[in-house]
C-alpha positions in Angstrom: -0.2 0.2 -0.4 1.6 3.7 -1.0 2.3 5.6 2.1 -0.6 8.5 1.0 -3.3 5.8 1.2 -1.8 4.6 4.3 -2.5 8.0 6.0 -6.1 8.6 4.3 -7.2 4.9 5.8 -5.4 6.1 9.1 -7.8 9.0 8.6 -11.3 7.3 7.7 -10.4 4.8 10.9 -10.1 7.9 13.6 -11.8 10.4 12.1 -14.6 8.5 10.3 -15.3 7.9 6.5 -17.9 10.1 6.4 -15.7 13.2 7.4 -12.6 12.7 5.4 -11.5 13.3 1.5 -9.1 11.4 -0.3 -10.0 12.5 -3.4 -7.8 15.9 -4.5 -8.3 17.5 -7.3 -11.8 19.9 -8.3 -12.5 22.0 -11.7 -13.0 25.8 -11.1 -14.5 26.3 -14.7 -15.2 23.0 -17.5 -11.8 23.7 -18.7 -9.6 23.9 -15.7 -8.4 21.8 -13.0 -6.7 22.4 -9.5 -5.0 20.0 -7.0 -6.0 20.6 -3.2 -3.6 18.9 -1.0 -3.5 15.2 -0.3 -6.0 14.7 2.5 -8.5 17.1 4.4 -11.0 16.4 7.2 -13.5 18.5 7.6 -16.1 18.1 10.8 -18.0 21.5 11.3 -15.4 23.7 13.0 -12.4 21.1 12.4 -10.7 21.4 9.3 -7.2 19.5 8.8 -5.6 19.7 5.5 -2.7 17.5 4.8 0.5 17.3 2.8 1.5 13.3 2.7 5.7 12.9 2.2 7.2 9.8 1.8 11.1 9.3 1.1 12.5 6.5 -1.4 15.7 7.5 -1.1 18.2 5.8 -4.1 20.8 3.4 -2.4 24.0 5.0 -1.2 22.0 8.2 0.0 23.9 10.2 2.4 22.7 12.9 5.8 23.4 16.1 3.2 21.6 14.2 0.7 18.5 13.7 3.1 18.7 17.2 4.2 18.3 18.5 1.2 15.1 15.9 0.2 13.7 17.3 3.6 13.9 21.2 3.2 13.2 20.8 -1.1 10.1 18.3 -0.4 8.9 19.3 3.3 9.6 22.9 3.7 9.1 24.3 0.3 7.3 22.3 -1.8 4.6 20.6 0.9 4.1 24.1 2.4 3.4 25.7 -0.3 0.8 23.0 -1.2 -1.1 23.9 1.9 -1.0 27.1 1.3 -2.4 26.9 -2.0 -5.1 25.3 -0.4 -6.1 27.4 1.9 -6.1 29.9 -1.4 -8.6 28.0 -3.2 -11.0 27.4 -0.3 -11.2 31.5 0.2 -11.0 32.0 -3.5 -13.6 29.6 -5.1 -17.5 29.0 -4.5 -17.6 25.8 -5.4 -14.9 22.7 -4.6 -17.2 19.6 -4.9 -15.5 16.5 -3.7 -16.3 13.1 -2.1 -16.0 11.8 0.7 -14.9 8.4 1.4 -18.5 7.1 2.2 -19.1 8.6 -1.7 -21.2 11.4 -1.2 -20.4 15.0 -2.7 -19.7 18.2 -0.4 -19.0 21.6 -1.4 -15.7 21.9 0.8 -15.6 26.0 -0.2 -18.8 26.0 2.4 -16.5 25.0 5.4 -16.1 28.6 7.4 -13.3 27.4 9.9 -11.3 30.4 11.1 -8.3 28.2 12.2 -7.8 25.4 10.0 -4.7 22.8 11.0 -2.0 22.2 8.7 -0.4 19.5 8.9 2.6 17.7 6.5 2.9 14.0 7.2 6.3 12.7 6.4 8.1 9.2 6.4 11.8 10.0 6.5 15.0 8.1 5.4 17.1 6.5 9.0 19.5 8.9 7.7 18.0 12.5 8.1 19.8 14.4 10.3 18.6 15.1 13.9 18.2 18.8 13.3 15.4 18.0 10.5 13.3 14.9 12.2 13.1 16.8 15.2 11.8 20.0 13.6 8.2 20.6 14.5 7.0 23.0 12.1 7.4 25.7 9.5 6.1 29.2 10.2 4.4 30.7 6.7 4.0 34.3 6.3 0.6 33.7 4.7 -0.5 30.1 6.3 0.4 30.4 10.1 1.8 27.6 12.0 2.3 24.3 9.3 2.9 21.2 11.9 5.7 18.8 10.7 4.9 15.5 11.9 6.5 11.9 11.0 4.3 8.8 10.1 5.1 7.3 13.5 4.8 10.1 15.9 1.4 10.9 13.7 0.5 7.4 14.2 1.3 7.6 18.0 -1.3 10.9 18.4 -4.0 9.4 16.3 -3.5 5.8 18.6 -3.4 8.2 22.1 -6.4 10.6 21.2 -8.2 9.0 19.1 -11.4 10.9 18.9 -11.5 13.7 16.2 -12.7 16.2 19.1 -9.3 15.6 21.1 -7.0 15.1 18.0 -8.4 18.9 17.0 -7.7 20.4 20.8 -4.5 18.9 20.6 -3.5 20.7 17.1 -4.6 23.8 18.6 -2.5 23.3 21.9 0.6 21.8 20.1 0.4 25.5 17.8 -0.3 27.5 21.0 3.0 25.6 22.2 4.9 27.3 19.0 3.7 30.4 19.0 4.9 30.8 22.8 8.0 28.1 23.3 8.8 28.3 19.5 12.1 26.1 19.2 11.8 24.6 22.6 9.0 22.7 21.2 11.5 21.1 18.6 13.7 19.6 21.5 11.3 17.3 22.7 9.9 14.5 21.3 6.3 14.3 20.1 5.2 11.6 23.0 6.0 14.4 25.2 4.1 17.6 23.5 1.3 14.9 23.9 1.9 14.2 27.4 1.9 18.2 28.0 -1.9 18.1 26.1 -3.3 15.6 28.3 -2.4 17.5 31.4 -3.3 20.6 30.0 -0.1 22.7 30.4 -0.1 25.4 28.2 2.1 27.7 29.9 5.3 25.5 30.8 8.2 25.1 28.9 7.8 21.9 27.1 10.1 19.1 28.5 10.9 15.0 28.4 9.1 15.0 32.1 5.4 15.2 30.1 6.2 11.9 28.1 4.8 9.6 31.2 1.4 11.2 31.3 1.1 9.2 28.0 2.3 6.3 29.6 0.1 6.6 32.5 -3.4 7.4 30.3 -5.5 5.0 32.1 -8.7 6.0 30.3 -8.4 3.8 26.3 -11.3 2.3 24.7 -12.9 0.2 27.2 -16.3 1.9 28.4 -16.2 4.6 25.8 -16.0 3.6 22.1 -18.9 4.0 20.5 -17.5 3.8 17.3 -18.8 0.6 16.2 -22.2 2.8 16.4 -21.0 5.5 14.3 -19.1 3.5 11.5 -22.5 1.0 10.9 -25.0 4.1 11.5 -25.6 4.6 7.5 -26.2 0.7 7.2 -28.3 -0.4 9.9 -30.3 3.0 10.6 -34.4 2.4 9.7 -35.4 6.2 10.2 -37.0 7.5 7.2 -34.3 10.8 7.4 -32.7 12.4 4.6 -29.3 12.1 4.5 -28.6 15.6 5.5 -30.6 14.5 8.7 -28.2 11.4 9.0 -25.1 13.5 8.8 -26.5 15.5 11.2 -26.2 12.2 13.7 -23.0 11.1 12.8 -21.4 14.9 13.2 -22.8 14.7 16.9 -21.5 11.4 18.2 -18.5 12.4 16.1 -17.6 15.5 18.3 -18.1 13.8 21.3 -14.8 14.0 23.9 -14.0 10.5 25.0 -15.8 11.4 28.5 -19.0 12.4 26.6 -18.8 9.1 24.7 -18.6 7.0 28.1 -21.6 8.5 29.3 -23.4 8.4 25.6 -22.6 4.2 26.0 -23.7 4.1 29.7 -27.1 5.3 28.2 -27.4 3.5 25.1 -26.7 0.2 26.5 -29.1 0.6 30.0 -32.3 2.0 26.9 -31.3 -1.2 25.3 -31.3 -3.5 28.6 -34.8 -1.5 29.9 -36.6 -2.2 25.7 -35.5 -5.5 25.7 -37.1 -6.5 29.0 -40.4 -5.1 27.7 -41.3 -2.7 30.5 -42.1 0.6 31.2 -38.8 2.9 32.1 -38.3 6.8 32.0 -36.1 8.1 29.1 -32.4 9.1 30.2 -30.5 11.8 28.6 -27.5 14.1 29.0 -26.1 17.1 27.8 -22.8 17.0 26.1 -19.7 19.4 26.3 -20.5 20.7 22.8 -24.1 21.6 23.9 -25.5 19.2 22.0 -28.5 17.1 24.0 -28.5 13.5 23.5 -32.2 11.8 25.0 -32.6 8.4 25.2 -36.2 6.6 25.2 -36.7 2.6 26.1 -40.3 1.8 24.6 -42.5 -1.4 24.6 -43.3 -3.5 22.1 -47.3 -2.1 22.4 -45.8 1.1 21.8 -44.4 0.1 18.1 -47.9 2.4 16.7 -46.6 5.3 18.3 -43.7 5.0 17.9 -42.4 7.8 15.9 -45.0 10.3 17.8 -43.4 9.5 21.3 -39.7 10.0 20.0 -40.3 13.0 18.3 -42.4 14.6 21.5 -39.5 13.4 24.3 -36.9 15.0 21.8 -38.6 18.3 21.8 -39.5 18.1 25.6 -35.6 18.0 25.9 -35.0 20.3 24.1 -36.9 22.9 25.4 -36.6 21.5 29.3 -32.7 21.8 28.9 -32.6 25.1 26.6 -31.1 23.4 23.9 -30.2 24.7 19.9 -29.6 21.0 19.5 -30.9 17.7 20.4 -30.8 14.2 19.2 -33.4 11.7 20.4 -33.1 7.8 20.2 -36.0 5.3 20.7 -35.1 1.4 21.6 -37.9 -1.0 20.7 -37.7 -4.9 20.8 -37.6 -6.8 18.2 -38.4 -10.3 16.7 -38.5 -12.4 20.0 -37.3 -10.0 22.1 -33.5 -10.7 21.8 -32.3 -7.2 19.8 -33.3 -3.9 19.6 -34.3 -1.7 16.9 -32.7 2.3 16.8 -34.3 4.8 15.6 -33.4 8.8 15.7 -34.5 12.1 15.5 -32.6 15.7 15.1 -33.9 19.1 16.1 -31.6 22.2 15.5 -33.2 25.3 16.0 -32.4 28.4 18.2 -34.0 28.0 21.4 -37.0 30.1 22.3 -39.8 30.3 25.3 -43.0 28.7 24.4 -45.8 28.3 26.9 -47.3 25.6 25.5 -44.8 23.4 26.0 -44.1 24.9 29.6 -47.2 23.9 30.5 -46.6 20.4 28.9 -43.6 20.2 31.5 -45.7 21.4 34.3 -48.4 19.4 33.8 -46.7 16.0 33.6 -43.0 16.1 34.2 -41.9 12.9 32.2 -37.6 12.8 32.7 -35.8 11.9 35.4 -34.3 14.4 36.8 -30.5 15.9 35.8 -27.9 16.2 38.0 -25.0 18.0 37.1 -21.3 16.1 37.1 -18.0 16.8 36.4 -16.2 14.1 34.6 -12.6 13.9 34.4 -11.6 13.3 30.7 -8.6 11.3 31.2 -7.8 9.3 33.6 -4.1 8.6 35.1 -3.1 5.9 37.1 -0.8 7.2 40.0 3.1 6.1 40.2 3.8 4.4 43.4 7.1 4.1 45.2 
């Protein structure tokens, strides 16, 4: 597999196929064709533009040859392709690209104030250390462009996993560059990731932060909802337009791991209650990004009224929690009661006062009380003597 294709597959796995774009040519007019950077990730206000480089050095190469390759292909050519891409996004109103699901989107509609710019490269082992350690290139027009070796990039994905956290790390990394400049290039990528995990942007980068990656106690167990996201389009039974389906997937993909844990707990609880075919009040939570979720376990006798129940509970939760966005899920046992069908409903609109809805809530409150609680995102196993 080509290195560029391997990076595309990694991105699709961690950022999901719906939000990754591997095709990179578009036609601003019928007679012209332009080329974007090699890979793009776009998830609402998260936009990551990648240029990918692999060094296939001739036999007998030298450290000096590898230094020249780095200066020419990474610092000059790769960063120029990223600058050109950002220019295209500002210039052309139509940049139609197919995502890794085969659905077309106009990338020019991405309104992102601070896109992330990355050059991911695979070097030869003779690349001089001062080049290999270089973490960024500062462009007069594009700002900070991250330079990350392929092994280090895989380590970032494997540690942070969710799109939200990877995007936050890139912002954190850029802030470190702005404050500490070349000190960033004197430590490993793993040390920078560890510093992000402890959220210490004002401290000078140093090797002492490496241990926090090793001590990270929260892995996929207990919070991984990737199978739900990856299989959503294949298994959905709700007759919603594709735009609504993407709204659901976007809201799930934007959750951090702490929110994903809460989502998964309520998903499993609701499924269990639906399979018992006993009455149960809905459960709900509001994610860190401001989107509400309400989980509605239903009995099989509720099947004729399922859609109305789902819509009503979603509307009432959105109003009760004063939300602009809310996703509802209903669970009902199917067949012999050994599996659940899940349907979804999405509401997006600015919250406004509604006396009729408030009256319904005052008359018969249909929810469990919401208890605010603080959730630590990263758990660390403490070192002992």
